[in-house]
C-alpha positions in Angstrom: 0.1 0.0 0.0 1.5 3.4 -0.9 2.3 5.9 1.8 -0.1 8.8 2.0 1.4 12.4 2.3 0.0 14.0 5.5 -1.2 17.6 4.6 0.4 18.9 7.8 3.9 17.2 7.3 7.0 19.4 7.0 6.8 21.2 3.8 3.2 20.3 3.0 1.4 23.1 4.6 1.0 25.2 1.4 -2.8 24.8 1.7 -3.1 25.5 5.3 -5.3 28.4 6.4 -7.1 29.6 9.5 -10.0 30.8 7.4 -9.0 34.5 7.5 -9.0 35.0 3.8 -12.6 36.4 3.8 -12.0 38.7 6.7 -11.4 42.5 6.3 -8.0 43.9 7.2 -9.5 45.0 10.6 -10.9 41.6 11.0 -7.6 39.9 10.3 -5.9 42.3 12.8 -8.4 41.3 15.6 -8.0 37.7 14.8 -4.2 38.0 15.2 -4.6 40.2 18.3 -6.8 37.5 19.9 -4.4 34.7 18.9 -1.7 36.6 20.5 -3.7 37.0 23.8 -4.6 33.3 23.8 -0.9 32.3 23.3 0.3 34.8 26.0 -2.3 33.3 28.4 -1.4 29.7 27.6 2.4 30.3 28.0 2.4 32.9 30.7 4.2 30.6 33.2 6.8 29.9 30.6 7.4 33.5 30.0 8.0 34.1 33.6 10.7 31.7 34.1 14.2 32.9 33.8 16.3 32.1 30.8 18.7 29.3 31.2 22.3 30.4 32.0 23.7 29.4 28.7 21.1 31.6 26.9 22.0 34.5 29.3 25.6 34.0 28.6 24.9 34.1 24.8 22.8 37.2 25.1 25.6 39.0 26.9 28.1 38.1 24.2 25.7 39.4 21.5 25.3 42.6 23.5 29.1 43.1 23.9 29.6 42.4 20.2 26.9 45.0 19.3 28.4 47.8 21.3 31.0 50.1 19.7 34.6 49.6 21.0 34.6 52.7 23.0 31.3 52.1 24.7 32.1 49.1 26.8 30.4 50.5 29.9 27.0 51.0 28.3 
C-alpha cells in the first residue's frame, strides 16, 4: 500500500489556512490580536521563568559584540 502524504507534514502546509481570507483587514488584525492574547495566556508561566544560564551568556556576548569599542560600559 503506498504511503499517504499527510497535509500537515513538513513542507506540506501550503494549503493551510485559519480561514481568515474572507476577513477584512480590521478583522484579520483582531484575529491576530486574539491569537496573541490566547498564546500569551497559555504560555504565561513559561514567559515568567528565567532564561537558562547558557542563553543569558549568549545574550551577553551578543550585547558586547553589538556595542562600539569605546562604549564597553554601556
